[in-house]
C-alpha positions as CSV (number, residue, x, y, z in Angstrom):
1,M,0.0,0.0,0.0
2,T,1.5,3.2,-1.1
3,A,0.5,6.4,0.7
4,N,-2.2,8.4,-1.1
5,I,-3.2,10.8,1.8
6,G,-1.4,14.1,2.1
7,T,-0.6,16.1,5.3
8,I,-3.6,18.4,5.2
9,D,-6.0,15.6,4.4
10,R,-4.5,13.5,7.2
11,A,-4.9,16.3,9.7
12,L,-8.5,16.8,8.7
13,R,-9.2,13.1,9.0
14,V,-7.8,13.1,12.5
15,L,-9.9,16.1,13.5
16,I,-13.1,14.7,12.0
17,G,-12.4,11.2,13.5
18,I,-11.9,12.7,17.0
19,A,-15.0,14.9,16.6
20,L,-17.2,11.9,15.6
21,L,-16.0,9.9,18.5
22,A,-16.5,12.8,20.9
23,L,-20.1,13.3,19.6
24,A,-20.8,9.6,19.9
25,F,-19.5,9.1,23.4
26,G,-19.7,12.6,24.8
27,G,-23.5,13.0,24.8
28,F,-23.3,16.5,23.3
29,V,-25.9,15.6,20.6
30,P,-28.7,13.5,22.0
31,A,-29.5,12.1,18.5
32,L,-26.0,10.6,18.3
33,A,-25.9,9.3,21.9
34,T,-27.7,6.0,21.4
35,G,-28.7,3.4,18.9
36,A,-27.6,3.1,15.3
37,P,-26.5,6.8,14.8
38,Q,-24.0,6.3,17.7
39,W,-22.6,3.2,16.1
40,I,-22.4,4.8,12.7
41,A,-20.5,7.8,14.2
42,V,-18.1,5.4,16.0
43,V,-17.4,3.4,12.9
44,A,-16.9,6.5,10.8
45,G,-14.6,8.0,13.4
46,V,-12.5,4.9,13.7
47,V,-12.2,4.6,9.9
48,M,-11.1,8.2,9.6
49,L,-8.5,7.8,12.3
50,A,-7.3,4.5,10.8
51,T,-6.9,5.9,7.3
52,A,-5.1,8.9,8.7
53,G,-2.7,6.6,10.6
54,M,-2.0,4.4,7.6
55,R,-1.9,7.3,5.1
56,F,-3.9,5.1,2.7
57,C,-7.5,5.3,1.6
58,L,-9.0,2.5,-0.4
59,L,-11.6,4.8,-2.0
60,Y,-8.9,7.2,-3.1
61,R,-7.1,4.3,-4.7
62,T,-10.3,3.1,-6.4
63,F,-11.0,6.6,-7.9
64,G,-7.3,7.4,-8.6
65,I,-7.2,10.3,-6.1
66,R,-3.9,11.2,-4.5
67,T,-3.5,14.2,-2.1
68,C,0.2,13.6,-1.1
69,Q,3.3,14.6,-2.9
70,R,4.9,12.0,-5.2
């Protein structure tokens, strides 16, 4: 797997991932505090953090997108 996520993209993914997990577990938004919306936010947050950590996004590869320097 070659890196296809750049620095800015990576930072945004970390911020969004942390925000989704905080919303899911923090109880700030009652609609995201229970049930399916909570699990969707958790899964999306974990995926964002994982792709940022690996610097690789399968969807980017599928569509030929690359935000990092070659």
